[in-house]
N, CA, C and O atoms as a DFTB+ gen file, in Angstrom:
348 C
 N C O
     1  1     -12.851      16.800      -0.930
     2  2     -12.457      15.748      -2.113
     3  2     -11.942      15.073      -1.769
     4  3     -10.947      15.187      -1.054
     5  1     -12.591      13.845      -2.274
     6  2     -10.896      12.816      -2.584
     7  2     -10.190      12.689      -3.751
     8  3     -10.611      12.409      -4.874
     9  1      -8.850      12.968      -3.303
    10  2      -8.413      12.794      -4.904
    11  2      -7.305      11.003      -4.874
    12  3      -6.807      10.382      -3.934
    13  1      -7.324      10.807      -6.012
    14  2      -7.044       9.584      -6.269
    15  2      -5.407       9.381      -7.378
    16  3      -4.871      10.302      -7.994
    17  1      -5.167       8.636      -7.358
    18  2      -3.623       8.916      -7.935
    19  2      -3.133       7.583      -8.382
    20  3      -3.231       6.852      -7.396
    21  1      -2.474       6.659      -9.766
    22  2      -2.663       6.382     -10.331
    23  2      -1.106       6.094      -9.677
    24  3      -0.453       6.770      -8.882
    25  1      -0.704       4.418     -10.556
    26  2       0.960       3.867     -10.269
    27  2       1.702       4.718     -11.340
    28  3       2.884       4.739     -11.683
    29  1       0.555       5.446     -11.770
    30  2       2.056       6.075     -13.324
    31  2       2.069       7.297     -13.118
    32  3       2.745       8.080     -13.785
    33  1       1.013       7.755     -11.772
    34  2       0.863       9.460     -10.800
    35  2       1.803       9.535      -9.949
    36  3       2.370      10.589      -9.660
    37  1       2.183       7.904      -9.237
    38  2       3.248       7.473      -8.190
    39  2       4.869       7.398      -9.112
    40  3       5.751       8.093      -8.609
    41  1       5.086       6.952      -9.830
    42  2       5.859       6.895     -10.794
    43  2       6.698       8.438     -10.852
    44  3       7.758       8.967     -10.518
    45  1       5.051       8.798     -11.710
    46  2       6.445      10.373     -12.044
    47  2       6.326      11.368     -10.538
    48  3       7.179      12.214     -10.272
    49  1       5.261      11.119      -9.749
    50  2       5.247      12.155      -8.783
    51  2       6.707      11.524      -7.210
    52  3       7.230      11.934      -6.174
    53  1       6.688      10.766      -7.799
    54  2       8.016      10.456      -6.611
    55  2       9.487      10.125      -7.107
    56  3      10.554       9.996      -6.507
    57  1       8.926       9.994      -9.132
    58  2      10.449       9.972      -9.798
    59  2      10.723       8.729      -9.537
    60  3      11.951       8.673      -9.598
    61  1      10.286       7.622      -9.265
    62  2      10.390       5.775      -9.423
    63  2      10.382       5.218     -10.485
    64  3      10.164       6.075     -11.342
    65  1      10.514       4.109     -10.988
    66  2      10.780       3.224     -11.698
    67  2       8.799       2.358     -11.403
    68  3       8.230       2.296     -10.313
    69  1       8.387       1.980     -12.398
    70  2       7.385       1.519     -12.285
    71  2       7.653      -0.295     -11.622
    72  3       6.914      -1.035     -12.271
    73  1       8.246      -0.871     -10.860
    74  2       8.544      -1.858     -10.459
    75  2       8.887      -1.111      -9.245
    76  3       8.102      -1.468      -8.366
    77  1       9.732      -0.211      -8.794
    78  2       9.428      -0.103      -7.282
    79  2       8.727       0.176      -6.795
    80  3       8.516      -0.250      -5.659
    81  1       7.517       1.593      -7.766
    82  2       6.264       1.587      -6.835
    83  2       5.410       0.405      -7.102
    84  3       4.286       0.436      -6.601
    85  1       5.827      -0.882      -7.972
    86  2       4.778      -1.978      -7.006
    87  2       5.142      -2.342      -5.806
    88  3       4.524      -2.384      -4.742
    89  1       6.513      -2.671      -6.176
    90  2       7.251      -3.740      -4.944
    91  2       6.831      -2.726      -3.112
    92  3       6.744      -3.288      -2.020
    93  1       6.632      -0.976      -3.412
    94  2       6.523      -0.334      -2.586
    95  2       5.125      -0.328      -1.675
    96  3       4.865      -0.351      -0.472
    97  1       4.306      -0.279      -3.029
    98  2       2.276      -1.005      -2.667
    99  2       2.587      -2.343      -2.081
   100  3       2.314      -2.711      -0.938
   101  1       2.889      -2.679      -2.544
   102  2       3.050      -4.620      -2.206
   103  2       3.447      -5.079      -0.366
   104  3       2.889      -5.692       0.544
   105  1       4.994      -4.192      -0.634
   106  2       5.374      -3.556       0.897
   107  2       4.683      -3.546       2.024
   108  3       4.625      -4.238       3.041
   109  1       3.761      -1.831       1.264
   110  2       3.223      -1.619       2.580
   111  2       1.544      -1.998       2.541
   112  3       0.856      -1.038       2.887
   113  1       0.903      -3.024       2.241
   114  2      -0.156      -3.469       2.025
   115  2      -1.390      -2.969       1.233
   116  3      -2.556      -3.310       1.431
   117  1      -0.958      -2.154       0.360
   118  2      -1.481      -1.782      -0.291
   119  2      -2.436      -2.372      -2.089
   120  3      -2.329      -1.720      -3.128
   121  1      -2.837      -3.007      -2.026
   122  2      -2.781      -4.535      -3.271
   123  2      -2.285      -3.540      -4.753
   124  3      -2.624      -2.390      -5.031
   125  1      -1.591      -4.263      -5.338
   126  2      -0.901      -3.489      -6.208
   127  2      -2.062      -3.939      -7.398
   128  3      -1.729      -3.639      -8.544
   129  1      -3.527      -4.700      -7.227
   130  2      -4.136      -4.877      -8.587
   131  2      -5.333      -3.251      -8.256
   132  3      -6.498      -3.444      -8.603
   133  1      -5.148      -2.392      -7.888
   134  2      -5.810      -1.744      -7.727
   135  2      -5.412      -0.231      -8.883
   136  3      -4.323       0.247      -9.198
   137  1      -6.331       0.027      -9.133
   138  2      -6.259       1.246      -9.855
   139  2      -5.576       2.438      -9.570
   140  3      -4.703       2.984     -10.244
   141  1      -6.050       2.774      -8.531
   142  2      -5.866       4.352      -7.983
   143  2      -5.765       4.438      -7.234
   144  3      -6.200       3.327      -6.934
   145  1      -5.346       5.133      -5.731
   146  2      -5.324       5.115      -4.582
   147  2      -5.046       6.404      -3.912
   148  3      -4.407       7.341      -4.391
   149  1      -5.718       6.325      -2.508
   150  2      -6.357       7.728      -2.501
   151  2      -5.067       8.454      -1.847
   152  3      -4.061       7.807      -1.553
   153  1      -5.181       9.929      -1.632
   154  2      -4.008      10.951      -1.117
   155  2      -4.274      10.437       0.381
   156  3      -3.270      10.740       1.025
   157  1      -4.836      10.045       0.878
   158  2      -4.794       9.372       2.337
   159  2      -3.808       8.711       2.659
   160  3      -3.006       9.016       3.542
   161  1      -3.771       7.273       1.627
   162  2      -3.172       6.115       1.621
   163  2      -1.827       6.099       1.373
   164  3      -1.120       5.483       2.171
   165  1      -1.166       6.814       0.145
   166  2      -0.275       7.470      -0.082
   167  2       0.875       8.401       0.841
   168  3       2.058       8.738       0.794
   169  1      -0.558       8.586       1.851
   170  2       0.546      10.153       2.964
   171  2       0.786       8.714       4.201
   172  3       1.722       8.571       4.988
   173  1      -0.349       7.864       4.002
   174  2      -0.141       6.995       6.173
   175  2       0.595       5.530       5.934
   176  3       0.773       4.738       6.859
   177  1       0.969       5.298       4.668
   178  2       1.759       4.267       4.100
   179  2       3.003       4.359       2.905
   180  3       4.190       4.098       3.101
   181  1       2.380       4.805       1.623
   182  2       3.071       5.031       0.582
   183  2       4.497       5.778       0.953
   184  3       5.549       5.138       0.941
   185  1       4.452       7.057       1.253
   186  2       5.528       7.159       1.564
   187  2       6.041       6.876       3.351
   188  3       7.074       7.145       3.965
   189  1       5.334       6.516       3.561
   190  2       6.789       5.836       5.243
   191  2       7.603       5.014       4.445
   192  3       8.831       4.924       4.453
   193  1       6.789       4.435       3.768
   194  2       7.705       3.033       3.114
   195  2       9.299       2.943       2.892
   196  3      10.314       2.352       3.260
   197  1       8.460       4.648       1.425
   198  2       8.870       4.532       0.760
   199  2      10.389       5.524       1.305
   200  3      11.370       5.741       0.593
   201  1      10.226       5.914       2.493
   202  2      11.207       6.177       4.225
   203  2      12.274       5.109       4.457
   204  3      13.498       5.213       4.381
   205  1      11.341       3.826       4.824
   206  2      11.509       3.198       5.007
   207  2      12.823       2.055       4.024
   208  3      13.887       1.481       4.258
   209  1      11.908       2.245       2.931
   210  2      13.289       1.116       2.123
   211  2      14.660       2.766       1.882
   212  3      15.857       2.576       1.664
   213  1      14.241       3.695       1.962
   214  2      15.162       4.748       1.574
   215  2      16.379       4.878       2.520
   216  3      17.355       5.541       2.169
   217  1      16.323       4.170       3.868
   218  2      17.031       4.239       4.492
   219  2      17.234       2.843       4.811
   220  3      17.020       2.365       5.925
   221  1      17.693       2.139       3.706
   222  2      18.061       0.767       3.236
   223  2      17.845      -0.332       4.216
   224  3      18.641      -1.085       4.776
   225  1      16.176      -0.184       4.284
   226  2      15.284      -1.348       5.160
   227  2      14.993      -2.156       4.129
   228  3      14.794      -1.580       3.060
   229  1      14.883      -3.711       4.148
   230  2      14.369      -4.379       2.980
   231  2      12.722      -4.856       3.702
   232  3      12.406      -5.073       4.871
   233  1      11.906      -4.889       2.404
   234  2      10.766      -5.771       1.738
   235  2      10.457      -5.994       3.242
   236  3       9.782      -5.223       3.924
   237  1      10.931      -6.942       3.598
   238  2      10.651      -7.863       4.860
   239  2      10.425      -6.843       6.345
   240  3       9.558      -6.770       7.216
   241  1      11.724      -6.145       6.054
   242  2      11.301      -5.035       7.280
   243  2       9.544      -3.974       7.111
   244  3       8.739      -3.508       7.917
   245  1       9.610      -3.996       6.325
   246  2       8.769      -2.744       5.668
   247  2       7.643      -3.538       6.022
   248  3       6.897      -3.079       6.887
   249  1       7.402      -4.554       5.558
   250  2       6.229      -5.136       6.290
   251  2       5.948      -5.533       7.853
   252  3       4.899      -5.430       8.489
   253  1       7.181      -6.002       8.248
   254  2       6.815      -5.871       9.455
   255  2       6.343      -4.307      10.111
   256  3       5.670      -4.072      11.114
   257  1       6.666      -3.825       9.609
   258  2       6.438      -1.946      10.282
   259  2       5.604      -1.748      10.188
   260  3       5.185      -1.083      11.136
   261  1       4.396      -2.104       8.925
   262  2       2.925      -2.346       8.850
   263  2       2.147      -3.445       9.789
   264  3       0.929      -3.552       9.934
   265  1       3.088      -4.158      10.331
   266  2       2.835      -5.765      10.525
   267  2       1.666      -5.741       9.861
   268  3       0.820      -5.083      10.466
   269  1       1.250      -6.265       8.723
   270  2       1.231      -7.073       7.492
   271  2       0.845      -8.390       7.658
   272  3       1.374      -8.761       8.706
   273  1       0.068      -9.476       7.077
   274  2      -0.137     -10.978       6.634
   275  2      -0.359     -11.217       6.118
   276  3      -1.513     -10.804       6.006
   277  1       0.026     -12.163       4.897
   278  2       0.258     -12.272       4.258
   279  2      -1.594     -12.399       3.239
   280  3      -1.850     -13.138       2.288
   281  1      -2.391     -11.535       3.831
   282  2      -3.574     -12.236       2.687
   283  2      -4.266     -11.307       2.516
   284  3      -4.594     -10.467       3.354
   285  1      -4.563     -11.367       1.385
   286  2      -5.054     -10.821       0.258
   287  2      -6.422      -9.383       0.782
   288  3      -7.428      -9.811       1.348
   289  1      -6.370      -8.586       0.660
   290  2      -6.973      -7.411       1.622
   291  2      -8.267      -7.830       1.028
   292  3      -9.089      -8.016       1.926
   293  1      -8.769      -8.056      -0.208
   294  2     -10.249      -8.282       0.079
   295  2     -10.808      -8.842       0.440
   296  3     -12.000      -8.624       0.657
   297  1      -9.751     -10.568       0.849
   298  2     -10.054     -11.472       1.921
   299  2     -10.612     -10.163       3.872
   300  3     -11.700      -9.749       4.273
   301  1      -9.684     -10.073       4.236
   302  2      -9.640      -9.228       4.787
   303  2     -11.203      -8.615       5.043
   304  3     -12.004      -8.620       5.978
   305  1     -11.164      -8.091       3.674
   306  2     -12.131      -6.816       3.362
   307  2     -13.737      -7.599       3.829
   308  3     -14.288      -7.247       4.872
   309  1     -14.149      -8.308       3.226
   310  2     -15.048      -9.738       3.390
   311  2     -15.336     -10.065       4.606
   312  3     -16.375     -10.040       5.266
   313  1     -13.973     -10.461       4.867
   314  2     -14.143     -10.520       6.847
   315  2     -14.942     -10.144       7.767
   316  3     -15.768     -10.650       8.527
   317  1     -14.357      -8.781       7.443
   318  2     -14.627      -7.423       8.139
   319  2     -15.931      -7.018       7.902
   320  3     -16.822      -6.630       8.657
   321  1     -15.876      -7.162       6.859
   322  2     -17.768      -7.262       7.046
   323  2     -19.093      -7.932       7.174
   324  3     -20.258      -7.539       7.243
   325  1     -18.243      -9.563       7.182
   326  2     -19.301     -10.338       7.566
   327  2     -19.111     -10.550       9.274
   328  3     -20.058     -11.163       9.767
   329  1     -18.212     -10.205      10.088
   330  2     -18.091     -10.295      11.953
   331  2     -19.238      -8.385      11.728
   332  3     -20.253      -8.338      12.423
   333  1     -18.987      -7.324      10.972
   334  2     -19.853      -6.569      11.491
   335  2     -21.309      -6.986      11.666
   336  3     -21.965      -6.577      12.624
   337  1     -22.075      -8.225      10.259
   338  2     -23.120      -8.155      10.779
   339  2     -23.968      -9.004      10.244
   340  3     -24.839      -9.121       9.382
   341  1     -23.199      -9.740      11.354
   342  2     -23.713     -10.639      11.907
   343  2     -24.220     -10.438      13.131
   344  3     -23.535      -9.736      13.876
   345  1     -25.482     -10.966      13.648
   346  2     -26.769     -10.231      14.422
   347  2     -26.344     -10.709      15.877
   348  3     -27.026     -10.398      16.853
């Protein structure tokens, strides 16, 4: 069973301010408009991003680490689905 975490859960769990949670989510490529995140997303993206920030890296460097492009997630997902469903 997949557990879901809210931004508030992340604030409490990692003892972070809401702005820090937002900044971390954005830098690691997770949509900040979502209400919940899976444990896997937190383990594979949020925690590594926090480690990079804690080591002194900038938001740009964290984004580069995850090789993100400034394309919203919803657009990427629709594009991926349309490519998969082409005959």
